[in-house]
Structure formats: C-alpha cells, structure tokens
VEXDREN-171710 format. One record per residue: residue number from 1; residue in three letters; x negated, y negated, z of N, C-alpha, C, O in turn. Coordinates in steps of 0.2 Angstrom, whole numbers. Example, Ala and Ser with C-alpha at 12.3 -4.5 7.8 and 13.67 -1.06 7.14 Angstrom:
REM VEXDREN-171710
(1, 'ALA', (-66, 28, 39), (-62, 22, 39), (-66, 16, 39), (-71, 17, 42));
(2, 'SER', (-64, 11, 35), (-68, 5, 36), (-64, 0, 39), (-67, -6, 40));
REM end
This chain:
REM VEXDREN-171710
(1, 'UNK', (-81, 56, -1), (-76, 52, -3), (-71, 52, 3), (-68, 57, 5));
(2, 'UNK', (-69, 46, 5), (-64, 45, 11), (-58, 42, 8), (-58, 37, 5));
(3, 'UNK', (-52, 46, 9), (-46, 44, 7), (-41, 42, 12), (-41, 45, 17));
(4, 'UNK', (-38, 36, 11), (-34, 33, 16), (-27, 32, 13), (-27, 29, 8));
(5, 'UNK', (-22, 33, 16), (-15, 32, 14), (-12, 26, 19), (-12, 27, 25));
(6, 'UNK', (-10, 21, 16), (-7, 15, 20), (0, 15, 19), (2, 16, 13));
(7, 'UNK', (4, 14, 24), (11, 13, 23), (14, 12, 30), (11, 11, 35));
(8, 'UNK', (21, 14, 30), (24, 15, 37), (27, 22, 37), (29, 24, 33));
(9, 'UNK', (27, 24, 43), (28, 31, 44), (36, 33, 43), (37, 39, 41));
(10, 'UNK', (40, 28, 43), (47, 30, 42), (50, 29, 35), (56, 29, 34));
(11, 'UNK', (45, 27, 31), (47, 26, 24), (47, 32, 20), (42, 36, 20));
(12, 'UNK', (52, 34, 16), (53, 40, 13), (48, 41, 8), (46, 47, 7));
(13, 'UNK', (46, 36, 4), (41, 37, -1), (34, 39, 2), (30, 43, 0));
(14, 'UNK', (32, 35, 8), (26, 37, 11), (26, 44, 14), (21, 48, 13));
(15, 'UNK', (32, 46, 17), (33, 53, 19), (32, 58, 13), (28, 63, 14));
(16, 'UNK', (34, 57, 8), (33, 61, 2), (26, 61, 0), (23, 67, -2));
(17, 'UNK', (23, 56, 0), (16, 56, -2), (11, 59, 3), (7, 63, 1));
(18, 'UNK', (13, 59, 10), (9, 62, 15), (11, 70, 14), (6, 74, 15));
(19, 'UNK', (17, 72, 13), (18, 79, 12), (14, 82, 6), (12, 87, 6));
(20, 'UNK', (14, 78, 1), (10, 80, -5), (3, 81, -4), (0, 86, -5));
(21, 'UNK', (0, 76, -1), (-7, 76, 1), (-8, 82, 6), (-13, 86, 5));
(22, 'UNK', (-4, 83, 11), (-5, 89, 15), (-4, 96, 12), (-8, 100, 13));
(23, 'UNK', (1, 96, 8), (2, 103, 4), (-3, 104, -1), (-4, 110, -3));
(24, 'UNK', (-7, 99, -3), (-13, 100, -8), (-19, 100, -5), (-25, 100, -8));
(25, 'UNK', (-19, 101, 2), (-26, 101, 6), (-30, 95, 4), (-36, 96, 4));
(26, 'UNK', (-27, 89, 3), (-32, 83, 3), (-33, 80, 9), (-29, 79, 13));
(27, 'UNK', (-39, 80, 11), (-42, 77, 17), (-41, 69, 17), (-44, 66, 13));
(28, 'UNK', (-36, 67, 21), (-35, 59, 21), (-33, 57, 28), (-31, 61, 32));
(29, 'UNK', (-34, 51, 29), (-32, 47, 35), (-25, 43, 33), (-25, 41, 28));
(30, 'UNK', (-21, 43, 38), (-15, 39, 37), (-15, 33, 42), (-17, 33, 48));
(31, 'UNK', (-14, 27, 39), (-13, 21, 43), (-7, 18, 42), (-5, 15, 37));
(32, 'UNK', (-3, 17, 48), (4, 14, 48), (2, 7, 49), (-1, 5, 54));
(33, 'UNK', (4, 3, 44), (2, -4, 44), (6, -9, 49), (4, -14, 50));
(34, 'UNK', (11, -6, 52), (14, -9, 58), (11, -8, 64), (10, -12, 68));
(35, 'UNK', (8, -1, 65), (5, 0, 71), (-2, -2, 71), (-5, -4, 77));
(36, 'UNK', (-5, -2, 66), (-12, -4, 65), (-13, -9, 60), (-14, -7, 54));
(37, 'UNK', (-12, -15, 61), (-11, -21, 56), (-18, -21, 52), (-23, -20, 54));
(38, 'UNK', (-17, -23, 46), (-22, -24, 41), (-26, -31, 43), (-22, -35, 45));
(39, 'UNK', (-32, -31, 41), (-35, -37, 42), (-36, -42, 35), (-34, -39, 30));
(40, 'UNK', (-37, -48, 36), (-37, -53, 31), (-42, -51, 25), (-40, -52, 19));
(41, 'UNK', (-48, -48, 27), (-53, -47, 22), (-50, -41, 18), (-51, -41, 12));
(42, 'UNK', (-47, -36, 21), (-45, -30, 17), (-39, -32, 13), (-39, -30, 7));
(43, 'UNK', (-34, -36, 15), (-29, -38, 11), (-31, -43, 5), (-29, -42, 0));
(44, 'UNK', (-36, -47, 7), (-39, -51, 2), (-42, -47, -4), (-41, -49, -10));
(45, 'UNK', (-46, -42, -2), (-49, -38, -7), (-44, -34, -12), (-44, -34, -18));
(46, 'UNK', (-38, -32, -8), (-33, -28, -12), (-29, -33, -17), (-28, -31, -22));
(47, 'UNK', (-28, -39, -14), (-25, -44, -18), (-29, -46, -24), (-26, -47, -30));
(48, 'UNK', (-35, -46, -23), (-40, -48, -29), (-40, -42, -34), (-40, -44, -40));
(49, 'UNK', (-40, -36, -32), (-40, -31, -36), (-33, -29, -39), (-33, -28, -45));
(50, 'UNK', (-28, -29, -36), (-21, -27, -38), (-17, -33, -40), (-13, -32, -45));
(51, 'UNK', (-18, -39, -37), (-14, -45, -39), (-8, -45, -34), (-6, -40, -32));
(52, 'UNK', (-5, -51, -33), (0, -53, -29), (6, -49, -31), (10, -46, -27));
(53, 'UNK', (8, -49, -38), (14, -46, -40), (14, -39, -39), (19, -36, -38));
(54, 'UNK', (8, -35, -39), (8, -28, -38), (9, -26, -31), (12, -22, -29));
(55, 'UNK', (5, -30, -26), (5, -28, -19), (11, -31, -15), (13, -27, -10));
(56, 'UNK', (14, -36, -17), (20, -39, -13), (26, -36, -16), (28, -36, -22));
(57, 'UNK', (30, -32, -12), (36, -29, -14), (42, -34, -14), (45, -36, -9));
(58, 'UNK', (44, -37, -20), (49, -42, -20), (56, -39, -21), (61, -43, -21));
(59, 'UNK', (56, -32, -20), (63, -29, -20), (64, -27, -12), (70, -24, -11));
(60, 'UNK', (60, -28, -8), (61, -26, -1), (66, -30, 3), (67, -36, 1));
(61, 'UNK', (68, -27, 8), (72, -31, 13), (68, -37, 16), (71, -42, 17));
(62, 'UNK', (62, -35, 18), (58, -41, 20), (57, -47, 16), (58, -52, 18));
(63, 'UNK', (56, -46, 9), (56, -51, 4), (63, -55, 4), (62, -61, 4));
(64, 'UNK', (68, -52, 5), (75, -55, 5), (76, -59, 11), (80, -64, 11));
(65, 'UNK', (72, -57, 16), (73, -61, 23), (69, -67, 23), (70, -71, 28));
(66, 'UNK', (64, -68, 19), (60, -74, 19), (63, -80, 17), (69, -79, 13));
(67, 'UNK', (61, -85, 19), (64, -92, 17), (63, -93, 9), (59, -90, 6));
(68, 'UNK', (68, -97, 6), (67, -98, -1), (60, -102, -2), (57, -100, -7));
(69, 'UNK', (58, -106, 2), (52, -109, 1), (46, -104, 1), (41, -105, -3));
(70, 'UNK', (46, -99, 6), (41, -94, 6), (41, -90, -1), (35, -89, -3));
(71, 'UNK', (46, -88, -3), (47, -85, -9), (44, -89, -15), (41, -86, -20));
(72, 'UNK', (46, -95, -16), (44, -99, -21), (37, -101, -21), (34, -102, -27));
(73, 'UNK', (34, -101, -15), (27, -104, -15), (22, -98, -14), (16, -99, -13));
(74, 'UNK', (24, -92, -15), (20, -86, -14), (14, -86, -20), (16, -87, -26));
(75, 'UNK', (8, -86, -17), (2, -85, -22), (-3, -82, -19), (-3, -80, -13));
(76, 'UNK', (-9, -81, -22), (-15, -77, -19), (-17, -80, -13), (-20, -77, -9));
(77, 'UNK', (-17, -87, -12), (-19, -90, -6), (-15, -89, 0), (-18, -88, 5));
(78, 'UNK', (-9, -89, -1), (-5, -88, 5), (-2, -81, 6), (1, -79, 11));
(79, 'UNK', (-3, -76, 2), (-1, -70, 2), (-4, -66, 8), (0, -62, 11));
(80, 'UNK', (-10, -67, 9), (-14, -63, 14), (-10, -65, 21), (-8, -60, 25));
(81, 'UNK', (-9, -71, 23), (-6, -72, 29), (2, -70, 29), (4, -68, 34));
(82, 'UNK', (5, -70, 24), (12, -67, 23), (12, -60, 25), (16, -57, 28));
(83, 'UNK', (7, -56, 22), (7, -49, 23), (4, -47, 30), (6, -42, 32));
(84, 'UNK', (0, -51, 33), (-2, -50, 40), (5, -51, 44), (6, -47, 49));
(85, 'UNK', (8, -56, 43), (14, -58, 47), (20, -53, 46), (24, -51, 50));
(86, 'UNK', (20, -50, 40), (26, -46, 38), (23, -40, 34), (23, -39, 28));
(87, 'UNK', (20, -35, 38), (17, -29, 34), (21, -25, 30), (19, -22, 25));
(88, 'UNK', (28, -25, 31), (32, -21, 27), (34, -24, 21), (38, -22, 17));
(89, 'UNK', (31, -30, 19), (31, -34, 13), (27, -30, 8), (28, -31, 2));
(90, 'UNK', (22, -26, 10), (17, -23, 6), (21, -17, 2), (24, -13, 5));
(91, 'UNK', (20, -17, -5), (22, -11, -8), (19, -5, -5), (13, -5, -4));
(92, 'UNK', (22, 1, -5), (19, 7, -2), (22, 13, -5), (27, 13, -8));
(93, 'UNK', (18, 18, -4), (11, 19, -1), (6, 16, -5), (6, 15, -11));
(94, 'UNK', (1, 14, -2), (-6, 12, -5), (-11, 17, -3), (-12, 18, 2));
(95, 'UNK', (-13, 21, -9), (-18, 26, -8), (-25, 23, -10), (-26, 21, -15));
(96, 'UNK', (-30, 23, -5), (-37, 21, -6), (-41, 27, -6), (-42, 30, -1));
(97, 'UNK', (-44, 29, -12), (-48, 35, -13), (-55, 34, -11), (-59, 38, -11));
(98, 'UNK', (-57, 27, -10), (-64, 25, -9), (-67, 23, -15), (-71, 19, -15));
(99, 'UNK', (-64, 24, -21), (-66, 22, -27), (-61, 18, -31), (-62, 15, -36));
(100, 'UNK', (-54, 19, -29), (-49, 16, -33), (-43, 15, -28), (-42, 19, -23));
(101, 'UNK', (-38, 11, -30), (-32, 10, -26), (-26, 12, -31), (-26, 10, -37));
(102, 'UNK', (-21, 15, -27), (-15, 17, -31), (-9, 15, -27), (-9, 17, -21));
(103, 'UNK', (-5, 12, -30), (2, 10, -27), (7, 14, -29), (8, 16, -35));
(104, 'UNK', (11, 16, -24), (17, 20, -25), (15, 27, -25), (10, 29, -24));
(105, 'UNK', (21, 31, -26), (19, 39, -26), (23, 42, -32), (30, 41, -32));
(106, 'UNK', (20, 46, -36), (23, 50, -40), (18, 57, -40), (12, 56, -41));
(107, 'UNK', (21, 62, -39), (18, 68, -38), (13, 70, -44), (7, 72, -43));
(108, 'UNK', (15, 68, -50), (11, 69, -56), (5, 65, -56), (0, 67, -58));
(109, 'UNK', (6, 59, -54), (0, 54, -54), (-5, 56, -49), (-11, 56, -50));
(110, 'UNK', (-3, 59, -43), (-7, 61, -38), (-11, 68, -40), (-17, 68, -39));
(111, 'UNK', (-7, 72, -44), (-10, 78, -46), (-15, 76, -51), (-21, 79, -51));
(112, 'UNK', (-14, 72, -56), (-19, 70, -60), (-25, 66, -57), (-31, 68, -58));
(113, 'UNK', (-24, 62, -52), (-29, 59, -49), (-34, 64, -45), (-40, 63, -46));
(114, 'UNK', (-31, 68, -41), (-35, 73, -37), (-38, 78, -41), (-43, 81, -39));
(115, 'UNK', (-35, 80, -47), (-38, 85, -51), (-44, 82, -54), (-49, 86, -55));
(116, 'UNK', (-44, 76, -56), (-50, 73, -59), (-55, 71, -54), (-61, 72, -56));
(117, 'UNK', (-53, 69, -48), (-58, 67, -43), (-61, 73, -39), (-66, 72, -36));
(118, 'UNK', (-58, 79, -39), (-61, 84, -35), (-65, 89, -39), (-67, 94, -36));
(119, 'UNK', (-66, 88, -46), (-69, 93, -50), (-77, 92, -49), (-81, 95, -52));
REM end
C-alpha cells in the first residue's frame, strides 16, 4: 500500500499530519501541491470521489481572493482548472492511502485509519 500526503509544506495542519505519520512510523510520500502541481486527471478523480464542496476550501484566503463570478459558478466542470490554477484552494491535507482518500487531519482519525489498515 502506497500512502501519499498532499498539501503545502508551510500549512500548520499539513505539518501536524506529517509529524503524526513520522512519529508513528508510517511510510508515506509527501507532495507539496505548489512545488509539484497536480494533474487534471488526478484532480478530476478526487472531485468525483469527494465532491467539489469537500475538496474546495471555501474558507481559505485563496477562495476569498477569487472573483465573485468564479465563486458563483464553481462546479465539477470548472473546479479542476481552478484547482490547477490555485493549488492552495484545495482543502488539506489530503491523505491517499491507495485505497481511500481522507481530507483534513485529526490524530484520532489517523490512529483509527492506520490501526485498521496495518493489521
């Protein structure tokens, strides 16, 4: 099972998730979505699985900086391009265990996830 954590390296929540994974000896790769942009196929698959409202962070500074038109017309069809253009618009961290996607970080959720998946 290949585990990848997606986010940005200076995000406090992403740093907390990385620390948790490291301290629990979880083998994972980290991808900073600003340094290594996501591709349209990957984003499209995530949007299909998670939905626009889950993947797009509407409380972010990036969201607030979008035009009113961009915010009003956000949908599954244009979200991919918007996320490619503004990678910090993605809720983070996003953990891909190879079998499931998990948004955000809570230590108890990660504990439960890795306890069940590593047995």
